[in-house]
N, C-alpha and C positions, 0 to 999 in steps of 0.2 A: 810152450805154445798150447793153446786150448785145443781140445779134440774137436774134430768135425762132428757136428750134431747129426743125429740119425735123420736122413731125408724123409723117412717114412713116418716120423713122429708127428702127431697132430699139431697143427699150427706152425710147422717148420717153414721158414722162408730163407732161401739161400742168401738173400741180400742182408740178412741179420746174423749170419754165421760168423763169429769172431775169427775163426781160423782162416777165413777167406777174405779178410778185410783188405789185403793188399791189392786184390783184383776188383775192388769196389770204389766207387766215388761217393762222396758226401755232397749233396746239393743244398746249400743254404739260401735263405731269403726267397724261398719257393712260394709262388702265388698259389691260390686254390686251383688244384688240377687233379686229374686222375693218374693212375699208374701208367696207363697207355700213353697219355700226353707227355709225361716225363720221359718215358722210354723213347718216344718218337724223336726227341731232339738229340738222343744219344746214338741212334741207329747208324748215322753216317760214320761213326768211328769204330764200330765193331759189333759183334753179336752180343745182344743183351740176354743174360741168363735169368734175370729176375730183378725185382725192384720193390721198394717200400716207400710209402708216402705218409708223412705225418702232417701236423697243422701247417708248419712253415719250413719244413725241410724234408729231405728224402734221400734214399740210397739207390744206386743202380749197380748191379753186379755184371762183371765181364769175365771173359775167359782167361785173361792174363793181366798182370800188373802193368805191362807195357801199354796195352790198350786202355786200361783205366787211367793211366797218367796222361796219355795223349788226349783222351776225352776231357779230362779235368783241365788241362792246359787250354784246350780249345773253347770250352764252355765258360770258364771263369771270367766274370765281368761281362758276359754276353747278356742280351736282353731276352726275357721270356715273359710274355703277357705283361709288358711294361715294367717288369721287375729286373733289377740287375742281379744276376745269380752269383753266389759265392761257392765255387766248386773246388774241391781238392780230393786227393786220395784219402779214403776213409781210414787208412791205417795211421795217418799223422795225428799226433796228440795235439789237436788244435781245438780252439773254441772250448777249452777244458773248463768244466765246472768243478771247482776244487772244494772239497769238504774234508777238512783235516788233512790226512795223508792219502785220501781217496781221490782219484781222478776219473771223471766220467768222460769217455771219448766216443767218437763214432764207431770205433772198433769194439768197444765193450767197457768194462770197469776194471781198473788195475790200481796197484799201489805205487805212489810216486817214490822215486829213489834211483840212485845210479845215474846213468846217462839220461839227460833230459828230465831228471827228477827235480826235487826241491832244490832251489838255488841255481838251477840252470838258467842261463840268460834267455830272456823272452823278448819278442818283438811283435809289432802289429803290422800286418800287411793286408791291404784290402779289407780292413775292418775285422780280420780274423787274428786272434792271438795264436802265435805259434813259436816254437823254439827257434833260436837264432840259426841253428843248422838247417832246419826245414825252410826258413825264409831264404837262406842263401841258395838253396837248391830249387827255389821256385822258378819255373821257366818263364822267360819274357815272351811277350806277344810276337809272333812271327810277322815279318814284313810280307812274305809271300807263301802261299800254300799251293803245292802242285797236286792237282787232283788226277789220280790215275784210274781210268775206267777199267782197264784190263791189266792184270799183273804181268802179263807178257811184255808190257811196255815199261817195266820197272827200271831197266838199265837206261833207257832213253830219258826217263824222268830224273834219274839220279845224275845223268850228265848235265841236264838243265839246272838241277839243284847245285851242282858243283860250280857251274858258270856264275850263277847269281850269288852264291856264297862268296866267291872270290871278289865280287864287286862290293862286298861289305854288307850284304843283306842277310837277315835271319830267315832261313827257308826250311820247309819241311815237306815231306811227301805224304799225301793222304790217300788211303784206299777206302772209299765209301762203300757201303753195302749196295748191292745191285738194285734193291727194292726202294731205295731212297732217291727222290727226284733231285736232279742237279740244282734246281732253283733253291731247294731247302738247304743243300750243302753250302751254296754260295751265301745264302742268308745267314747261316750259322757262322761262317768265316767272317763275314762283314761285321756282324754285331759285336764280335770280340775285338775289333780294331785292326784286323789284318788289312793291308793296303792293296794287295794284288792276289789274284787267283789265276793259276795257269791250268788249262785243261789239256790232258794228254789222252789220246785215243789211238787205236791201231792206224786209223787213217792219217792222223797227224804224223806218226812216226814214218809211215810210208811216204809222205810228201815232205818230210823234214820241216814240219811246221808245228805251231801250237796256237791255241786260242787264249788271248789275254783278257782278263776282266779287271778293270780298274775299279776298286770298290769304295774309295773315299771320295768326298766331294760329290760331283755329279757322276754317277756310275757310267762306265763306258765299256763296250765289248768290241774287241778286235779279233774277228774270226779268221782262223787258218792263215795266220801271218807266217811268212818264212822265218825260220828259227832265228837266224842272225839278226834280222830286222826287229823281231819281237824282243829279243834280249836287249838290244840297244835301246828300244823304246822304254822297257821297264827300268833299266839302269839309269838312263838319262832322267826319266821322270822321278825316280827315287832320289837321285842326287839333288835335283831342284827342290823337291819337297823337304828334304833334310836340311838344306840351307835355309829355306823359308821358315821351317820350324825352329831352327836355331836362333834366327832373328826374333821370332815371336817369343821364344823362351827367355831371351835376354831382356825383352821389354816387359815381360810378365813374371819377373822373379818374385814380385811381392806376393805373399800368401796371406789369406785371412788369418787373424789371430785365432788360436784354438777354440776359445770360448765362442767367438762369433761364428766360426766354421760349424760348430755344433748346432747353434741356433738356426743357421741357414739350412743345414741338413734336416733338422726337425721340421722346418717350414716346408721343405721340398717333399718330405714324407707325409705331409698332411697331419702331423701330430699337433695336439693342442698346445697353444702358447698363451702366456699371460699378456695382459696389456702392456706391462713394462718391457717384456721381451720383444713384442712388436715394435715398441718405441725405440729400443736399442738397435734393432735391425734397420729401421727407417733412418735413424740418425746416422748410423754407420754408412749406409748406402749413399746418403746425401753427401757425406764427406768424401767418399770414394769417387762419386760423380764429379765433384769439384776438382779433385786431384787429377782425374783422367782428362777432364776438359782443359785443364792447364797444360797437361802434357801434349794434347792434340792441337790446341789453339793458341797457347801462350796465355800469360796472366791477364793481359788487358782484354783480349777477345773473350776469354772464358768468363771474366767478370761481367762483360756486357751481355753475354748469352744467358748467364744465370739471372741477371736483373731484368731481362726482357720478359714481358708478359706472355703468358701462355696463349697462343693464337686461338685455340678452341674456346677458351674461357672468354676472351675478348669478343669473339664472334657471337657467342651466346648473349653477352651483355648488349651488343649492338642490336641484335634482333629483338630482345626484350625491350630495349629502349624505344624501338619503333612501335611496338605493340602498346606501350604505356605513355606515348607522347600526349601531353596536355591538349594539343590541338585536336586530337581525336576524342579523348575521353570527355572533353568539355562540350562536345556537340550536343545540341538539343534533339536527339533522336534516340530511338531504342537501340541499344547495343547488346551484343551477346554477353559481354563482360563489362561491368560498370567500374570495377577496380582491378588493380594489378593483382591483389590477393586472390580474386576470383579466377584470374588467369592461371595462377600457380596451383589453385585447388583442382583444376580440371586435369585429371591424370592422363586422359587420352591426348590432350594437347601437349602436355609435357613429354609424353612418349614420342609424339611427332617431332618435337624439337631435338630428340636424341637421334633421329634418323638422319644419316649422312646426306641422303639425297635432298631431304627437306631443307637441311641447313645450307646446302650448296645453293639451292634455289633462292632461299631468303637472302643469302649473302649477295647473290647476283642482283636481286631487287634493291638491296641496300646500297650497292655500289653504283646503281644506275640512277643518276639524278633526274633524268628525263622521265623514267618510269615512275619514280616516286612522286614527281610533280603531277603526272597523269592520275595516279591513285588519289592524291590529295584533292584534285579537282572533282573526282567522283564523289567524295564526301562533302 
């Protein structure tokens, strides 16, 4: 094991000391931010001892490996400044840059060999290359987090945890720092895909109650519910959602081909694509649209829907036809536009035609034969 660096040495940063890597998390796909901003999303999970920020990744140091792992599990795949974070314990040899027999990892530089060395089975999880053993140990997303404001209520929280675990849910107890707002804790829990958050305070234990936050779909809060009623609510809602998700999963077993998935991800990340790549995506999505319509409407109805003209395009054609009727353009009077080409050349008019309110008004005029007759008589 590498020796701990001298904390008094110039340029020393605890978040870079290889001997303390197990107590540290690696944060990948990091947006532009300061060390303070990075640390702010980690405060709910334990005391932060230090941090380091690079161009698109960073490290955060904690007091123990347990806190680091809990924070990594909580923040992995969560959203920060519109970026999906890739978070793991910094001691894992993941995202390795291999040069000959040298491996560069978040914990430092080492020689490959032995366990996890050359020839060891590798897998990809969440876009991060890792050993098969590390992938097997990756913690799944919890269904419910129990937020404990005061550690004196730990036993009460663990009792709730046991009840929900017996119902088949993945549950964990969380002790946020006192200086972190509850709203921020709930936001962090929600962004990583957790379904429920239970708040436990001394008042709750005294009244044998809890506050339940439903985080998915339309968020809802049920304050100070009697414990038994709250547990029944969570379990019943969880079972209904699980059955619904099972039905959805069966109907969506189809996965995009790997090559197409890569193109779609490049498009989502605003990366440059060639004209041919855009054409491939468009053609693929059109084919998928046809297949989905057939599943939803049946072959005959899907074909009719696909062949039906676009209502917005048809509406624009009808409005332009009114503006370009020979009965109007042939009048012997001074007109604002003498030809249809002049109409199209007027950028301001064409912008008006894109306004939904203008289009709706013109559509009403077009559909009203009496009003059209009145307008014709005025000319």
